[in-house]
C-alpha positions as CSV (number, residue, x, y, z in Angstrom):
1,M,-1.0,-3.8,3.1
2,I,1.5,-1.4,3.4
3,R,2.4,0.5,6.3
4,R,1.1,4.0,6.4
5,S,4.3,5.2,7.0
6,A,5.5,3.9,3.6
7,W,2.6,5.3,1.8
8,G,3.4,7.7,-0.9
9,R,7.0,6.2,-1.8
10,G,5.8,4.6,-5.2
11,F,5.2,1.5,-4.1
12,A,1.8,0.9,-5.2
13,T,2.7,2.7,-8.5
14,E,5.8,-0.3,-9.1
15,A,3.4,-3.1,-8.0
16,A,1.0,-2.0,-10.5
17,Q,3.1,-1.7,-13.4
18,A,4.7,-5.3,-12.6
19,G,0.7,-6.2,-12.3
20,L,0.5,-4.9,-15.7
21,A,3.4,-6.3,-17.1
22,W,2.3,-9.7,-15.9
23,A,-0.9,-9.5,-17.2
24,W,-0.1,-9.0,-20.7
25,E,2.1,-11.5,-20.9
26,H,-0.4,-14.1,-19.3
27,V,-3.7,-13.3,-19.8
28,A,-5.3,-13.3,-23.5
29,T,-6.4,-9.7,-23.3
30,D,-6.0,-6.5,-25.2
31,H,-8.0,-4.2,-22.6
32,I,-7.2,-4.2,-18.7
33,I,-9.2,-1.9,-16.5
34,S,-8.6,-0.6,-12.9
35,M,-11.7,0.5,-10.6
36,T,-11.8,2.8,-7.9
37,H,-13.7,5.5,-6.1
38,P,-13.4,9.1,-7.7
39,E,-12.2,10.2,-3.9
40,N,-9.4,7.9,-3.8
41,A,-6.8,10.4,-5.3
42,P,-4.0,8.2,-5.0
43,S,-5.5,5.4,-6.5
44,V,-6.6,7.5,-9.4
45,R,-3.1,8.4,-9.7
46,V,-1.4,5.2,-9.8
47,A,-4.0,4.4,-12.5
48,E,-2.8,7.2,-14.5
49,K,0.7,6.8,-14.2
50,I,0.9,3.2,-15.3
51,G,-1.2,4.7,-18.1
52,E,-4.9,4.3,-17.6
53,H,-7.1,6.6,-19.2
54,L,-10.7,7.5,-17.5
55,E,-13.2,5.4,-19.6
56,R,-16.3,5.5,-17.5
57,R,-17.9,6.4,-14.1
58,Y,-21.1,4.6,-12.8
59,V,-23.1,4.2,-9.5
60,E,-23.0,0.9,-8.0
61,N,-24.7,0.5,-4.6
62,A,-25.1,4.2,-4.1
63,S,-21.3,4.9,-4.6
64,E,-19.8,6.3,-7.7
65,V,-16.9,4.1,-9.3
66,C,-14.5,5.4,-12.0
67,V,-13.2,2.9,-14.3
68,Y,-9.8,3.7,-15.6
69,G,-8.5,1.4,-18.7
70,V,-5.7,1.0,-21.1
71,H,-5.1,-0.9,-24.5
72,R,-2.3,-3.0,-25.3
73,R,-1.6,-0.8,-28.1
74,E,-1.5,2.2,-25.7
75,S,0.8,0.7,-22.8
76,S,4.3,0.9,-23.0
77,S,4.6,-2.6,-21.0
78,G,1.9,-4.4,-23.3
79,A,4.0,-2.7,-26.4
80,R,7.2,-4.2,-25.4
81,R,6.0,-7.7,-25.0
82,Q,4.1,-7.9,-27.7
83,G,5.7,-8.6,-31.3
84,A,4.6,-9.0,-34.9
85,G,1.3,-10.4,-35.0
86,G,0.4,-9.7,-31.9
87,H,2.0,-12.4,-30.0
88,T,4.2,-12.4,-27.2
89,E,7.6,-14.2,-27.3
90,R,5.7,-16.9,-25.3
91,Q,3.2,-17.6,-27.5
92,R,5.5,-17.6,-30.5
93,I,7.6,-20.3,-28.8
94,R,4.6,-22.3,-28.1
95,S,3.3,-22.1,-31.6
96,N,6.7,-23.2,-33.1
97,R,6.7,-26.1,-30.8
98,S,3.6,-27.0,-32.2
C-alpha cells in the first residue's frame, strides 16, 4: 500500500514496469494480462502506460472486469530482453551450459 499523499506520482507505473520486465525475464510466456474494474481509472492508465491494451470485458460476481494485455513482441521491456530465436540472455546461457 502507498500512502494516499503519494498517489499520482508514478510509483504504480514504475512498479508495474518493473513487474513486467521481471515477468518477461523469468516467466515462460509471451502474453501478460492485468485485470481491473473499468471505474478504476488510475489502474487503467497504468495498464496503458506499460503498453497493455483492452482485450475484453466480462462480468464476474455482478461486477464488470476489464482485461488488459500485452504480448512480448509488443512490449518494449519484453523486446529488449528477448534475442534471436525468442530466447532471453539467461535462457541462452543455460542452454549453452547443457
